[in-house]
VEXLODREN-6210 format. One record per residue (C-alpha): x, y, z; residue in one letter; residue number from 1. Coordinates in nm, 4 decimals, m for minus. Layout:
residues N
+----------+----------+----------+---+-----+
:       px :       py :       pz : r :   k :
+----------+----------+----------+---+-----+
:        X :        Y :        Z : A : NUM :
...
+----------+----------+----------+---+-----+
***
This chain:
residues 360
+----------+----------+----------+---+-----+
:       px :       py :       pz : r :   k :
+----------+----------+----------+---+-----+
:   0.3498 :   1.1051 :   4.7794 : T :   1 :
:   0.1088 :   1.3581 :   4.9220 : M :   2 :
:   0.1004 :   1.4055 :   5.3000 : L :   3 :
:  m0.2020 :   1.5690 :   5.4595 : L :   4 :
:  m0.1810 :   1.7534 :   5.7903 : H :   5 :
:  m0.4994 :   1.8720 :   5.9607 : K :   6 :
:  m0.3540 :   2.1922 :   6.1041 : N :   7 :
:  m0.3871 :   2.5677 :   6.0391 : N :   8 :
:  m0.0524 :   2.7152 :   5.9471 : S :   9 :
:   0.2655 :   2.6239 :   5.7628 : D :  10 :
:   0.5001 :   2.8143 :   6.0027 : Q :  11 :
:   0.5945 :   3.0390 :   5.7088 : K :  12 :
:   0.3207 :   3.2973 :   5.7660 : G :  13 :
:   0.0402 :   3.1227 :   5.5753 : N :  14 :
:  m0.2782 :   3.0120 :   5.7473 : S :  15 :
:  m0.5723 :   2.8043 :   5.6253 : Y :  16 :
:  m0.8970 :   2.7705 :   5.8110 : G :  17 :
:  m1.1250 :   2.5201 :   5.9681 : C :  18 :
:  m1.4707 :   2.6386 :   5.8694 : H :  19 :
:  m1.7837 :   2.5766 :   6.0752 : E :  20 :
:  m2.1315 :   2.6482 :   5.9435 : N :  21 :
:  m2.4473 :   2.6975 :   6.1473 : Y :  22 :
:  m2.8021 :   2.7518 :   6.0223 : L :  23 :
:  m2.9810 :   3.0364 :   6.2003 : M :  24 :
:  m3.3206 :   3.2028 :   6.2007 : D :  25 :
:  m3.3117 :   3.4915 :   5.9510 : R :  26 :
:  m3.5159 :   3.7090 :   6.1899 : R :  27 :
:  m3.2317 :   3.7241 :   6.4456 : T :  28 :
:  m3.0582 :   4.0616 :   6.4208 : S :  29 :
:  m2.7028 :   4.0297 :   6.2876 : F :  30 :
:  m2.5924 :   4.3094 :   6.5220 : K :  31 :
:  m2.7034 :   4.0984 :   6.8196 : R :  32 :
:  m2.5255 :   3.7923 :   6.6795 : I :  33 :
:  m2.1995 :   3.9878 :   6.6471 : V :  34 :
:  m2.2191 :   4.1507 :   6.9918 : E :  35 :
:  m2.2643 :   3.8155 :   7.1661 : N :  36 :
:  m2.0314 :   3.6065 :   6.9516 : L :  37 :
:  m1.7212 :   3.8290 :   6.9686 : L :  38 :
:  m1.6480 :   3.7688 :   7.3409 : P :  39 :
:  m1.7529 :   3.4046 :   7.3032 : F :  40 :
:  m1.5185 :   3.3346 :   7.0104 : F :  41 :
:  m1.2267 :   3.5221 :   7.1640 : V :  42 :
:  m1.2476 :   3.3008 :   7.4746 : T :  43 :
:  m1.3781 :   2.9595 :   7.3566 : R :  44 :
:  m1.0267 :   2.8751 :   7.2298 : Q :  45 :
:  m0.9379 :   2.7801 :   7.5895 : I :  46 :
:  m1.1091 :   2.4456 :   7.5172 : Y :  47 :
:  m1.1163 :   2.4536 :   7.1332 : C :  48 :
:  m0.7534 :   2.5388 :   7.0581 : G :  49 :
:  m0.5218 :   2.2875 :   6.8910 : S :  50 :
:  m0.2063 :   2.4335 :   7.0442 : G :  51 :
:   0.0944 :   2.5671 :   6.8586 : K :  52 :
:   0.4681 :   2.6055 :   6.9053 : V :  53 :
:   0.5796 :   2.9671 :   6.8556 : G :  54 :
:   0.3994 :   3.2637 :   6.7001 : S :  55 :
:   0.3544 :   3.4010 :   6.3490 : E :  56 :
:   0.2269 :   3.7003 :   6.1553 : N :  57 :
:   0.4521 :   3.9516 :   6.3392 : R :  58 :
:   0.3032 :   3.8696 :   6.6824 : N :  59 :
:   0.4863 :   3.8602 :   7.0163 : H :  60 :
:   0.7267 :   3.5653 :   7.0332 : P :  61 :
:   0.6120 :   3.2821 :   7.2609 : C :  62 :
:   0.7130 :   2.9212 :   7.3305 : D :  63 :
:   0.3656 :   2.7713 :   7.3058 : F :  64 :
:   0.0180 :   2.9131 :   7.2518 : Q :  65 :
:  m0.3363 :   2.7771 :   7.2783 : I :  66 :
:  m0.4650 :   2.8417 :   6.9243 : S :  67 :
:  m0.3199 :   2.7890 :   6.5777 : Q :  68 :
:  m0.5467 :   3.0479 :   6.4243 : R :  69 :
:  m0.5441 :   3.3421 :   6.6689 : A :  70 :
:  m0.2294 :   3.5122 :   6.5316 : D :  71 :
:  m0.3993 :   3.5612 :   6.1946 : F :  72 :
:  m0.7065 :   3.7718 :   6.2860 : F :  73 :
:  m0.6860 :   4.1372 :   6.1962 : E :  74 :
:  m1.0406 :   4.2738 :   6.2110 : T :  75 :
:  m1.3700 :   4.2094 :   6.3920 : E :  76 :
:  m1.6310 :   4.1626 :   6.1176 : V :  77 :
:  m1.5849 :   4.1309 :   5.7387 : A :  78 :
:  m1.6455 :   3.9141 :   5.4324 : L :  79 :
:  m1.2820 :   3.8173 :   5.3635 : D :  80 :
:  m1.1393 :   3.4797 :   5.4612 : T :  81 :
:  m0.7872 :   3.5185 :   5.3177 : M :  82 :
:  m0.6740 :   3.8787 :   5.3858 : V :  83 :
:  m0.7634 :   4.1039 :   5.6812 : K :  84 :
:  m0.9242 :   3.7952 :   5.8365 : R :  85 :
:  m1.2243 :   3.8764 :   6.0562 : P :  86 :
:  m1.3199 :   3.7051 :   6.3828 : I :  87 :
:  m1.6772 :   3.7035 :   6.2482 : I :  88 :
:  m1.7248 :   3.6345 :   5.8799 : N :  89 :
:  m2.0285 :   3.7821 :   5.7008 : T :  90 :
:  m2.0546 :   3.5258 :   5.4201 : R :  91 :
:  m2.4194 :   3.4232 :   5.4036 : D :  92 :
:  m2.5169 :   3.1548 :   5.1513 : E :  93 :
:  m2.7795 :   2.9545 :   5.3411 : P :  94 :
:  m2.8183 :   2.6799 :   5.0728 : H :  95 :
:  m3.1782 :   2.6839 :   5.1937 : A :  96 :
:  m3.4780 :   2.9198 :   5.1941 : D :  97 :
:  m3.3172 :   3.2672 :   5.2217 : R :  98 :
:  m3.6323 :   3.4194 :   5.3695 : E :  99 :
:  m3.6171 :   3.1833 :   5.6683 : K : 100 :
:  m3.2506 :   3.0990 :   5.7208 : Y : 101 :
:  m2.9117 :   3.2622 :   5.7591 : R : 102 :
:  m2.5926 :   3.0615 :   5.7288 : R : 103 :
:  m2.3351 :   3.1623 :   5.9851 : L : 104 :
:  m1.9939 :   3.0856 :   5.8352 : H : 105 :
:  m1.7236 :   3.0627 :   6.1027 : M : 106 :
:  m1.3508 :   3.0797 :   6.0219 : I : 107 :
:  m1.2237 :   3.1506 :   6.3729 : V : 108 :
:  m1.1677 :   2.7925 :   6.4947 : G : 109 :
:  m0.8707 :   2.5580 :   6.4832 : D : 110 :
:  m0.8604 :   2.2267 :   6.2990 : S : 111 :
:  m0.9007 :   1.9820 :   6.5855 : N : 112 :
:  m0.7855 :   1.6213 :   6.6050 : M : 113 :
:  m0.9601 :   1.5321 :   6.9319 : S : 114 :
:  m1.3177 :   1.4087 :   6.8840 : E : 115 :
:  m1.4032 :   1.5423 :   7.2301 : Y : 116 :
:  m1.2769 :   1.8921 :   7.1401 : T : 117 :
:  m1.4710 :   1.8950 :   6.8086 : I : 118 :
:  m1.7885 :   1.7748 :   6.9825 : Y : 119 :
:  m1.7562 :   2.0445 :   7.2480 : L : 120 :
:  m1.6697 :   2.3189 :   6.9991 : R : 121 :
:  m1.9696 :   2.2587 :   6.7718 : N : 122 :
:  m2.2094 :   2.1619 :   7.0510 : G : 123 :
:  m2.1426 :   2.4630 :   7.2754 : V : 124 :
:  m2.1538 :   2.7028 :   6.9782 : T : 125 :
:  m2.4887 :   2.5587 :   6.8656 : A : 126 :
:  m2.6353 :   2.6007 :   7.2165 : I : 127 :
:  m2.5090 :   2.9589 :   7.2291 : L : 128 :
:  m2.6656 :   3.0402 :   6.8899 : L : 129 :
:  m3.0013 :   2.9024 :   7.0107 : S : 130 :
:  m2.9696 :   3.1310 :   7.3141 : M : 131 :
:  m2.8977 :   3.4321 :   7.0918 : I : 132 :
:  m3.2040 :   3.3501 :   6.8766 : E : 133 :
:  m3.4201 :   3.3216 :   7.1891 : D : 134 :
:  m3.2853 :   3.6424 :   7.3474 : G : 135 :
:  m3.1399 :   3.4483 :   7.6411 : A : 136 :
:  m2.8095 :   3.6388 :   7.6667 : I : 137 :
:  m2.8698 :   3.8912 :   7.9437 : D : 138 :
:  m2.5144 :   4.0075 :   8.0205 : R : 139 :
:  m2.2936 :   4.2475 :   7.8285 : D : 140 :
:  m1.9492 :   4.0896 :   7.7885 : L : 141 :
:  m1.8338 :   4.3171 :   7.5035 : S : 142 :
:  m1.4560 :   4.3420 :   7.4765 : L : 143 :
:  m1.2742 :   4.6680 :   7.4332 : S : 144 :
:  m1.0415 :   4.5253 :   7.1627 : N : 145 :
:  m1.1405 :   4.1736 :   7.0459 : P : 146 :
:  m0.8598 :   4.1494 :   6.7865 : V : 147 :
:  m0.5927 :   4.2141 :   7.0485 : R : 148 :
:  m0.7763 :   3.9982 :   7.3052 : A : 149 :
:  m0.7922 :   3.6867 :   7.0833 : I : 150 :
:  m0.4106 :   3.6908 :   7.0630 : K : 151 :
:  m0.3672 :   3.7681 :   7.4342 : E : 152 :
:  m0.5831 :   3.4691 :   7.5302 : V : 153 :
:  m0.3986 :   3.2405 :   7.2890 : S : 154 :
:  m0.0547 :   3.3462 :   7.4149 : H : 155 :
:  m0.1494 :   3.2659 :   7.7756 : D : 156 :
:  m0.1621 :   2.8861 :   7.8335 : P : 157 :
:  m0.1599 :   2.9600 :   8.2090 : G : 158 :
:  m0.5068 :   3.1171 :   8.1571 : L : 159 :
:  m0.4442 :   3.3891 :   8.4181 : G : 160 :
:  m0.4375 :   3.6996 :   8.1971 : K : 161 :
:  m0.7262 :   3.9453 :   8.2325 : E : 162 :
:  m0.8689 :   4.1092 :   7.9208 : I : 163 :
:  m1.0312 :   4.4491 :   7.9019 : Q : 164 :
:  m1.4098 :   4.4745 :   7.8665 : L : 165 :
:  m1.5970 :   4.7721 :   7.7237 : D : 166 :
:  m1.7582 :   4.8437 :   8.0602 : N : 167 :
:  m1.4201 :   4.9012 :   8.2266 : G : 168 :
:  m1.4016 :   4.5596 :   8.3967 : K : 169 :
:  m1.1178 :   4.3145 :   8.3414 : R : 170 :
:  m1.1898 :   3.9409 :   8.3258 : M : 171 :
:  m0.9993 :   3.6237 :   8.2397 : T : 172 :
:  m1.1074 :   3.4026 :   7.9483 : A : 173 :
:  m1.2210 :   3.1414 :   8.2047 : I : 174 :
:  m1.4417 :   3.3985 :   8.3811 : E : 175 :
:  m1.6001 :   3.5088 :   8.0514 : I : 176 :
:  m1.6692 :   3.1485 :   7.9452 : Q : 177 :
:  m1.8149 :   3.0785 :   8.2904 : N : 178 :
:  m2.0582 :   3.3678 :   8.2381 : E : 179 :
:  m2.1746 :   3.2072 :   7.9125 : F : 180 :
:  m2.1969 :   2.8668 :   8.0846 : L : 181 :
:  m2.4010 :   3.0156 :   8.3687 : D : 182 :
:  m2.6475 :   3.1706 :   8.1199 : M : 183 :
:  m2.6652 :   2.8378 :   7.9329 : A : 184 :
:  m2.7541 :   2.6498 :   8.2534 : L : 185 :
:  m3.0339 :   2.9010 :   8.3228 : T : 186 :
:  m3.1506 :   2.8584 :   7.9625 : Y : 187 :
:  m3.1460 :   2.4773 :   7.9938 : A : 188 :
:  m3.3545 :   2.4957 :   8.3119 : A : 189 :
:  m3.6269 :   2.6868 :   8.1240 : K : 190 :
:  m3.6127 :   2.5104 :   7.7858 : N : 191 :
:  m3.6250 :   2.1368 :   7.7158 : P : 192 :
:  m3.2928 :   2.0415 :   7.5518 : L : 193 :
:  m3.2329 :   1.7240 :   7.3511 : D : 194 :
:  m3.0056 :   1.4507 :   7.4881 : A : 195 :
:  m2.7006 :   1.5647 :   7.2875 : V : 196 :
:  m2.7321 :   1.9264 :   7.4081 : S : 197 :
:  m2.7631 :   1.8080 :   7.7688 : R : 198 :
:  m2.4517 :   1.5942 :   7.7225 : D : 199 :
:  m2.2641 :   1.8907 :   7.5703 : V : 200 :
:  m2.3614 :   2.1064 :   7.8694 : L : 201 :
:  m2.2304 :   1.8442 :   8.1135 : E : 202 :
:  m1.9016 :   1.8176 :   7.9257 : K : 203 :
:  m1.8719 :   2.1982 :   7.9077 : W : 204 :
:  m1.9159 :   2.2175 :   8.2871 : Q : 205 :
:  m1.6573 :   1.9433 :   8.3400 : H : 206 :
:  m1.4047 :   2.1177 :   8.1137 : V : 207 :
:  m1.4558 :   2.4609 :   8.2725 : M : 208 :
:  m1.4052 :   2.3129 :   8.6227 : T : 209 :
:  m1.0805 :   2.1451 :   8.5103 : C : 210 :
:  m0.9532 :   2.4589 :   8.3360 : L : 211 :
:  m0.9998 :   2.6473 :   8.6626 : Q : 212 :
:  m0.8309 :   2.3811 :   8.8779 : D : 213 :
:  m0.5536 :   2.2639 :   8.6450 : D : 214 :
:  m0.5751 :   2.2790 :   8.2633 : P : 215 :
:  m0.3262 :   1.9895 :   8.2349 : M : 216 :
:  m0.5941 :   1.7660 :   8.3896 : G : 217 :
:  m0.7666 :   1.7792 :   8.0460 : L : 218 :
:  m0.4907 :   1.5857 :   7.8702 : V : 219 :
:  m0.7428 :   1.3186 :   7.7566 : R : 220 :
:  m1.0014 :   1.5640 :   7.6219 : E : 221 :
:  m0.8550 :   1.8860 :   7.4839 : I : 222 :
:  m0.6153 :   1.9135 :   7.1888 : D : 223 :
:  m0.3907 :   2.1963 :   7.3074 : W : 224 :
:  m0.3406 :   2.0305 :   7.6476 : V : 225 :
:  m0.2608 :   1.6881 :   7.4982 : A : 226 :
:  m0.0138 :   1.8460 :   7.2545 : K : 227 :
:   0.1510 :   2.0603 :   7.5231 : K : 228 :
:   0.2091 :   1.7608 :   7.7504 : Q : 229 :
:   0.3445 :   1.5503 :   7.4630 : L : 230 :
:   0.5918 :   1.8227 :   7.3623 : I : 231 :
:   0.6995 :   1.9020 :   7.7203 : E : 232 :
:   0.7744 :   1.5338 :   7.7842 : E : 233 :
:   0.9840 :   1.5269 :   7.4636 : F : 234 :
:   1.1699 :   1.8494 :   7.5559 : I : 235 :
:   1.2535 :   1.7133 :   7.9033 : D : 236 :
:   1.3639 :   1.3755 :   7.7694 : R : 237 :
:   1.5891 :   1.5199 :   7.4985 : K : 238 :
:   1.6904 :   1.8363 :   7.6908 : E : 239 :
:   1.5830 :   2.0683 :   7.4077 : L : 240 :
:   1.4719 :   2.4299 :   7.3764 : D : 241 :
:   1.1258 :   2.5250 :   7.2485 : W : 242 :
:   1.2693 :   2.6733 :   6.9278 : D : 243 :
:   1.4449 :   2.3469 :   6.8312 : D : 244 :
:   1.3362 :   2.2254 :   6.4853 : S : 245 :
:   1.2517 :   1.8815 :   6.6306 : R : 246 :
:   0.9975 :   2.0449 :   6.8621 : V : 247 :
:   0.8312 :   2.2180 :   6.5645 : K : 248 :
:   0.8316 :   1.8854 :   6.3817 : M : 249 :
:   0.6489 :   1.7260 :   6.6745 : L : 250 :
:   0.3880 :   2.0024 :   6.6604 : D : 251 :
:   0.3277 :   1.9237 :   6.2914 : L : 252 :
:   0.3312 :   1.5465 :   6.3487 : Q : 253 :
:   0.0390 :   1.5766 :   6.5919 : Y : 254 :
:  m0.1785 :   1.6694 :   6.2909 : H : 255 :
:  m0.0533 :   1.4028 :   6.0469 : D : 256 :
:  m0.3678 :   1.2332 :   5.9140 : T : 257 :
:  m0.1962 :   0.8953 :   5.8603 : R : 258 :
:  m0.3263 :   0.6709 :   6.1406 : P : 259 :
:   0.0118 :   0.4923 :   6.1687 : D : 260 :
:   0.2202 :   0.8138 :   6.1763 : K : 261 :
:   0.0139 :   1.0925 :   6.3367 : G : 262 :
:   0.0922 :   1.1583 :   6.7034 : L : 263 :
:  m0.2753 :   1.2144 :   6.7866 : Y : 264 :
:  m0.3530 :   0.8671 :   6.6496 : Y : 265 :
:  m0.0671 :   0.7255 :   6.8558 : M : 266 :
:  m0.2371 :   0.8641 :   7.1682 : L : 267 :
:  m0.5656 :   0.7148 :   7.0461 : E : 268 :
:  m0.4073 :   0.3684 :   7.0010 : R : 269 :
:  m0.2600 :   0.3889 :   7.3502 : Q : 270 :
:  m0.6051 :   0.4685 :   7.4963 : G : 271 :
:  m0.4818 :   0.8094 :   7.6137 : R : 272 :
:  m0.7639 :   1.0204 :   7.4626 : V : 273 :
:  m1.1414 :   1.0290 :   7.5073 : E : 274 :
:  m1.3418 :   0.9118 :   7.2055 : R : 275 :
:  m1.6911 :   1.0242 :   7.1059 : I : 276 :
:  m1.7371 :   0.7833 :   6.8125 : C : 277 :
:  m1.6185 :   0.4307 :   6.7410 : S : 278 :
:  m1.4169 :   0.3517 :   6.4261 : D : 279 :
:  m1.7178 :   0.1497 :   6.3022 : E : 280 :
:  m1.9484 :   0.4518 :   6.3345 : E : 281 :
:  m1.6993 :   0.6729 :   6.1489 : I : 282 :
:  m1.6568 :   0.4222 :   5.8637 : N : 283 :
:  m2.0345 :   0.3763 :   5.8359 : A : 284 :
:  m2.0873 :   0.7556 :   5.8189 : A : 285 :
:  m1.8663 :   0.7728 :   5.5078 : V : 286 :
:  m2.1339 :   0.5797 :   5.3162 : H : 287 :
:  m2.4488 :   0.6403 :   5.5191 : R : 288 :
:  m2.5998 :   0.9898 :   5.5450 : P : 289 :
:  m2.7670 :   1.1105 :   5.8668 : P : 290 :
:  m3.1304 :   0.9981 :   5.8935 : D : 291 :
:  m3.2784 :   1.3260 :   6.0103 : D : 292 :
:  m3.1933 :   1.5817 :   5.7396 : T : 293 :
:  m3.2280 :   1.6234 :   5.3621 : R : 294 :
:  m2.8878 :   1.4514 :   5.3339 : A : 295 :
:  m3.0775 :   1.1233 :   5.3695 : F : 296 :
:  m3.2764 :   1.1858 :   5.0499 : F : 297 :
:  m2.9695 :   1.3122 :   4.8627 : R : 298 :
:  m2.7487 :   1.0213 :   4.9732 : G : 299 :
:  m3.0136 :   0.7575 :   4.9049 : E : 300 :
:  m3.0774 :   0.8958 :   4.5523 : C : 301 :
:  m2.7049 :   0.8678 :   4.4801 : L : 302 :
:  m2.6958 :   0.5141 :   4.6171 : R : 303 :
:  m3.0145 :   0.3908 :   4.4457 : R : 304 :
:  m3.0081 :   0.5748 :   4.1103 : Y : 305 :
:  m2.6392 :   0.6580 :   4.0406 : P : 306 :
:  m2.6740 :   0.6328 :   3.6617 : G : 307 :
:  m2.9647 :   0.8781 :   3.6481 : E : 308 :
:  m2.8293 :   1.1533 :   3.8738 : V : 309 :
:  m2.7240 :   1.4502 :   3.6594 : F : 310 :
:  m2.6040 :   1.6846 :   3.9337 : G : 311 :
:  m2.6153 :   1.7316 :   4.3086 : V : 312 :
:  m2.6102 :   2.0526 :   4.5107 : N : 313 :
:  m2.6705 :   2.1303 :   4.8784 : W : 314 :
:  m3.0255 :   2.2387 :   4.8076 : D : 315 :
:  m3.1182 :   2.0462 :   4.4914 : S : 316 :
:  m3.0672 :   1.7229 :   4.3014 : I : 317 :
:  m3.1083 :   1.6860 :   3.9218 : S : 318 :
:  m3.1965 :   1.3739 :   3.7239 : F : 319 :
:  m3.1367 :   1.2958 :   3.3584 : S : 320 :
:  m3.3908 :   1.0325 :   3.2528 : V : 321 :
:  m3.3850 :   0.9050 :   2.8932 : G : 322 :
:  m3.4642 :   1.1730 :   2.6349 : E : 323 :
:  m3.6503 :   1.3933 :   2.8840 : D : 324 :
:  m3.5087 :   1.7337 :   2.9834 : P : 325 :
:  m3.3112 :   1.7388 :   3.3086 : V : 326 :
:  m3.5494 :   1.7461 :   3.6077 : K : 327 :
:  m3.4456 :   1.9282 :   3.9243 : R : 328 :
:  m3.5875 :   1.8597 :   4.2706 : I : 329 :
:  m3.5437 :   2.1519 :   4.5096 : M : 330 :
:  m3.4569 :   2.0820 :   4.8742 : M : 331 :
:  m3.4931 :   2.4218 :   5.0412 : N : 332 :
:  m3.5841 :   2.2807 :   5.3826 : E : 333 :
:  m3.2821 :   2.1205 :   5.5549 : P : 334 :
:  m3.4988 :   1.9060 :   5.7837 : L : 335 :
:  m3.7233 :   1.7696 :   5.5080 : K : 336 :
:  m3.6077 :   1.4691 :   5.3082 : G : 337 :
:  m3.5261 :   1.2778 :   5.6244 : S : 338 :
:  m3.5754 :   0.9003 :   5.6510 : R : 339 :
:  m3.9157 :   0.9573 :   5.8138 : R : 340 :
:  m4.0278 :   1.1780 :   5.5232 : H : 341 :
:  m3.9033 :   0.9869 :   5.2211 : V : 342 :
:  m3.8105 :   0.6250 :   5.2950 : E : 343 :
:  m4.1522 :   0.4934 :   5.1875 : D : 344 :
:  m4.1409 :   0.7029 :   4.8682 : L : 345 :
:  m3.7919 :   0.5734 :   4.7821 : L : 346 :
:  m3.8907 :   0.2121 :   4.8487 : N : 347 :
:  m4.1807 :   0.2498 :   4.6032 : R : 348 :
:  m3.9510 :   0.3942 :   4.3347 : S : 349 :
:  m3.7300 :   0.1397 :   4.1583 : G : 350 :
:  m3.5781 :   0.4069 :   3.9306 : S : 351 :
:  m3.5410 :   0.7833 :   3.9153 : A : 352 :
:  m3.8207 :   0.8090 :   3.6573 : S : 353 :
:  m4.0526 :   0.6206 :   3.8963 : E : 354 :
:  m3.9409 :   0.8534 :   4.1769 : L : 355 :
:  m4.0254 :   1.1602 :   3.9658 : L : 356 :
:  m4.3624 :   1.0097 :   3.8686 : A : 357 :
:  m4.4407 :   0.9240 :   4.2318 : N : 358 :
:  m4.3522 :   1.2790 :   4.3350 : M : 359 :
:  m4.5990 :   1.4089 :   4.0773 : G : 360 :
+----------+----------+----------+---+-----+
***
């Protein structure tokens, strides 16, 4: 039997990541991206962390920390993902037109169970990247030592610790995130945002207000808070210490991906967590690609012409039709190939050879 746990460390010193990828405008200076993202990534764990019992990788002992991943970062910017892990990773394979796009490959986040936490993590980061592209970050929040700071923030579930900025000031993680939120609200007032971005902004505001008042008020929304409350209730009930093996087992069990065994899914069944999607939407998404990107064309080709597809990549799809040489269709534009672009073409093409003929 193979058991899968959606977490980030094995408690024996090994860590594995949760990778996020964002498509950016190639013209945006990488230096500017790094300067703005370092303080953001160091502090966003206060609502993105999955929570963890104990510490690893020769870091200060602690009972409970906010992030699973923080103990494993050793440098600010680099290409590695396995050794000397950087807060900002420089891998850049856009799987799209290199002249126009950069792929920002992020290894700094935790593997989250809560849909609300995942939604917030990706949504807020996407808004921030748009702001960086548009030059809308007008405050310098550079940290004096980001590698030390990411661990300090993680090891402080009370959220009161101040971290050192380059300009001599000291600020808490909440204060730094509030600066980013404030800039985002100014940005939203000047730029029309889509409905999802507006929703993300509202949720970000709600979460920041709760973190300031009482983090434990976010037990329905944020992974590390839900896990902390679950474990504290268990410790009180059984009269245990934090370093008891049963407590560590509970930490692991939160991330068990079996719906009938995982503690997160138990909370979900009991209606104790906020959902973003319904089970029906999740099951449908397994088979149905999003309508508004090239994934629609790729997914529909696989569904309609499975016997004629020779190979599939992020940015291309190849067909093997009869005796003809393999034909490759390039998909360098992530937003082309959407339902609006290609549904009519696909409906007119009963086979891959008809599709290729119709595409000229």
